[in-house]
C-alpha positions as CSV (number, residue, x, y, z in Angstrom):
1,M,-0.2,0.1,-0.1
2,Q,1.3,3.3,-1.1
3,V,1.3,6.2,1.9
4,V,0.6,9.5,0.8
5,Y,1.7,12.8,3.1
6,V,-1.2,15.3,3.0
7,A,0.6,18.7,2.9
8,A,-1.4,21.8,3.4
9,P,-1.2,24.8,5.8
10,F,-1.6,24.5,9.4
11,R,-0.9,27.7,11.2
12,G,-3.4,30.4,10.9
13,P,-4.2,33.9,12.8
14,H,-6.8,32.2,15.0
15,A,-7.9,29.1,16.4
16,W,-10.7,29.0,13.9
17,A,-8.5,29.4,10.7
18,I,-6.4,26.5,12.2
19,E,-9.4,24.4,12.6
20,Q,-10.4,25.0,9.1
21,N,-6.8,24.1,7.9
22,V,-7.0,20.8,9.8
23,R,-10.5,20.0,8.9
24,L,-9.3,20.3,4.9
25,A,-6.3,18.1,5.6
26,E,-8.5,15.5,7.2
27,S,-10.9,15.7,4.3
28,T,-8.4,15.4,1.6
29,G,-7.1,12.5,3.7
30,L,-10.2,10.8,3.5
31,E,-10.4,11.0,-0.4
32,V,-6.5,9.9,-0.6
33,A,-7.8,6.5,1.7
34,R,-10.8,6.2,-0.8
35,L,-8.3,6.0,-3.5
36,G,-6.7,2.9,-2.1
37,A,-3.6,4.8,-0.4
38,M,-3.0,5.3,3.4
39,P,-2.9,9.0,4.2
40,L,-0.4,10.5,6.2
41,I,-2.0,13.6,7.9
42,P,0.4,15.5,10.3
43,H,-2.1,18.2,11.0
44,T,-4.4,15.6,13.1
45,N,-1.0,13.8,14.9
46,T,-0.2,17.0,16.8
47,R,-3.2,19.2,16.4
48,F,-3.8,20.5,19.9
49,F,0.1,20.6,20.5
50,H,0.2,24.1,18.8
51,G,2.2,26.5,21.1
52,T,3.5,23.8,23.3
53,L,7.2,23.6,21.4
54,P,8.6,25.7,19.2
55,D,7.5,25.3,15.6
56,E,10.7,24.3,14.5
57,F,10.2,20.8,16.2
58,F,6.8,20.3,14.5
59,I,8.4,21.3,11.2
60,E,11.4,18.7,11.6
61,G,9.1,16.1,12.5
62,T,6.7,16.5,9.9
63,L,9.5,16.5,7.5
64,A,11.1,13.2,8.7
65,L,7.1,11.5,8.6
66,M,6.9,13.0,4.7
67,H,10.4,11.4,4.1
68,K,9.1,8.0,4.7
69,C,6.0,8.3,2.3
70,D,5.8,7.3,-1.0
71,A,4.3,10.5,-2.4
72,A,3.2,13.9,-1.0
73,L,-0.3,15.8,-2.0
74,F,-0.3,19.7,-1.8
75,V,-3.8,21.1,-1.2
76,G,-5.3,24.5,-0.4
77,N,-3.2,27.6,-0.2
78,W,0.0,25.3,0.3
79,Q,2.0,28.0,-1.6
80,G,1.1,30.5,0.6
81,S,2.6,28.5,3.8
82,S,6.2,28.5,4.7
83,G,5.9,24.8,6.1
84,C,4.3,23.5,2.6
85,M,6.9,25.6,0.8
86,G,9.7,23.8,2.9
87,E,8.1,20.2,2.7
88,H,7.9,21.0,-1.5
89,R,11.4,21.7,-1.8
90,S,12.2,18.6,0.5
91,C,10.4,16.7,-2.0
92,E,12.0,18.0,-4.9
93,L,15.4,17.4,-3.0
94,R,14.7,13.7,-2.0
95,G,12.5,12.7,-5.6
96,I,9.2,11.9,-3.6
97,P,6.6,12.3,-6.1
98,K,4.2,15.6,-6.0
99,F,0.7,16.0,-6.9
100,Y,-1.6,18.5,-6.8
101,T,-5.0,17.3,-7.8
102,L,-6.6,13.9,-6.4
103,A,-7.1,13.4,-10.0
104,E,-3.3,13.5,-10.5
105,L,-2.7,11.2,-7.4
106,A,-5.3,8.8,-8.5
107,A,-3.6,8.1,-11.9
108,W,-0.4,7.5,-10.0
109,L,-1.8,5.2,-8.1
110,G,-3.6,3.5,-10.8
111,G,-0.3,3.4,-12.4
112,G,1.9,2.3,-9.7
113,K,5.2,4.0,-9.1
């Protein structure tokens, strides 16, 4: 089974914005699962840890998780997120396939690696 990292913004100006970002990542993860891949949704792993440790800890940790995945799916306003931009660069450096729509991911999953 392929494991797909769901890359989407997490941080926001207030708790409600963060919650909306988490919900987008969760709903996208469900669609990834419906395509037959296991989603890795870092937003839900530590959603209530926000503010407990420096952001750098979570950024490094989520990159470590992403590096173990078969692909990454970038959704939402990922280009406006410094975290997602770092994830995108890391995918490029490591050769991790990047997708921007569920249709692109579905085609890749259907065709294998």
